[in-house]
Structure formats: C-alpha cells, structure tokens
N, C-alpha and C positions, 0 to 999 in steps of 0.2 A: 362450708362447703370446700371453698377455694383453700383454706388453711388445711383442710385435711388432705387434699391432693398434694400440696406442697410438702407436707410432712411426708406423706407416702413416698414422693419422690427423693427427698433427702434420705429416707431411711434405705433407699436402694443404692445410694451412693456411697459405698463403703472404700476404703483404701484399695482394697483389692480390685474392684469394679474400675474405679479410676486408672489404676496402673494398666491393666486390661485394654480400657479404652485407649489410652496414650500409646502403647506398644501396637496395637492395630492401626491408629492413626499413622504412626512413625513408619510401620510396614508399608502402608500402602503410599506414603510418600517417597519411600525408597524405592519401591517397585516402580511407581510412575516416572520417577527420575531416570531409573536405569533403562527404561523403554524408549524414551527419548533421546538417549545418549546416540552420536554419531555410530554408524555400523561398519563405515570404511576404516579398516586398519590397514594402512599402508606400510610397505617395507620402508626402512630408513637408509639413507645413504651414509656410506663410509669410506668412500674411495677419495676423498678431497686431494689427498698427497699424490694420487695418480692422475689427475686431471690435468690435461694439456691446454684446454679451453675453459671459461666460466665465463658466461654470459648471464647478464642480469636484464630480463626482457619486460619492458612496461608497455610499450607499443612499437610499432614498426618505425617511428621516429625517435624513440627514446630507448636506447640500447647502451648499456654499460657493460665493458669486459674489464674484468678485474684480473683475469689471466688469459695470455700472457699480460705482464703488467703494462698498462697503457697509460699510467699517471703522466700529467703533465703539469708542472709546479706542485706536485703532491695531491693532486685532485684528479679524478676519474673522469674523462672526457665523456659525452654523450654522442651517440652515432645514431645515423639514419641506418636502414638494413643494409643499402649498397655500401657504405662506409666500413660497417662492421664486418661484412664479407672480405673487404680487401684487408682489413687488419687479421682476420682469422685465416686467410691465404698465405699470410707469410710463410716462406719455406725455411725460416732460421729456429724453429722450435718443432716439437713431435706433433705428429697429428693422430694419436690413438683415441684418447677419451675427450668428448666434449660434455660440457653440462649447462644446460638452459635452465635457469630459475625463473618462474613465472607465478603470476596470481592465478586465482580460478575465479576470476569474474567475468569470464566470457561464456557463451553458450556452448554446447558439446560439440556443434559442428565447427565454431571458430577456434576452439582447444585443438581438434583434429587437424584442422587446417595450418594452425601456428606449427603444431609438431611435425606434420609433413613437410612444411617449408623448410624447417631448420634441418630436419632430417636429410633432405635433398640437399640442402646446402653442405652439409658436414659430409655426405657421401661423395659429391663432386670433389670436395677438398681432400678426399682421402681418409678420413677419420674413420675408425674401426667400430667405434660405439659411442652413442649419444644416450645421454640420460638427461630427463626432465623433471625437476623436482619443483615442488610447491613452496613458494616463498614463505619465508618465516620470519620471527621478530628478531632472531641474532643474527649477528654478521658472519657466522660460520656456514659453511657448506655441508658439512658432516653434521648428520641427524635430522637433516631435511626429509620430508615425505617424498617418496619416489612416485611419480605419475606415472612415467613409462621409462623402460629401461630397453634401447633397440639395439641390436647387433647391426652394423652397417656392412662392415667387409669391403669398404670402399677401396679404389685404386689408390696407391700413393703418389702423392704429388712430387715433382723434383725437389730434392733437397730435404724432403719430410723424412724424420726418423721411422 
C-alpha cells in the first residue's frame, strides 16, 4: 500500500510541476523580501561644496568639525558643545550653510531636541540654512540621506559673509 502511494506521488512530480513549484516559491520569497524593505526614501545631499560648516555629531561631548578646517597636527580635534560653538562662531569665514551629520540611534524626541539645539545655535550665529544628514560609511558628505533641511534666516554676525 505504501509503495503505491509513493509511486502515485512520483507520477505527479513532472518537470513542469517542479518548475512551477520552484517559480511559486521564488515569487513568494521575492514578494516577502520586498515587503520588508525600508519604506523611508530620504533625499540625498549634494551641496558639500557650498558648506561653510560641517559638524560630525556623536554626543554633546564628542563633536568633530571638519569645515572650517580645524586640524591640529593632521588630526581633527574632538570638542564639547561649548567649544564647538566657539569654533563655529569665528567671523573669518561665511555663515550660510551648516551641516550636522549624526547617527539615528536616539529616540524621536532626542533627535528632535538635538536638531533644535543645533538649529538654534546656527540661527544665533547667523547661518541661513542648516541641513541634518544621516551618518554613512563613506567619508563624503555628498550622497548622505537628508534627515531635515531647515531655512534659518538668521541675522548675520559681524564679519560673516
């Protein structure tokens, strides 16, 4: 009896049936993987050449400023927020576009507070625009995902262009 059932099952497994099953399984796999893909498509930043300030934010006690060039002996120094504020307030370079690059490891309210604090600082310093970018693996700024792009319209500081 068992041999008969096995033979009946084998008779149903033709090449066409096997290919159909494989195609159905592949389609189901592709559809399920597409359904779980991230739905957030962020705009990409392309104004690196126009940046007057580029800030890499890790924490309020671990800030790197790559523009203006703050290198000391070839290395970028690490700043606390108050120290970074003094560097960014220097009147010897333009204050139009500032970029803050940060990770997305904080809660939504922490992210909002972070962006507000930086936007308030840049407004106070006379910057016209602040763009917040999601940190990436490359060393470039161009191509990073835009988290938020704010027009500030701040007053210009003395000596700023």
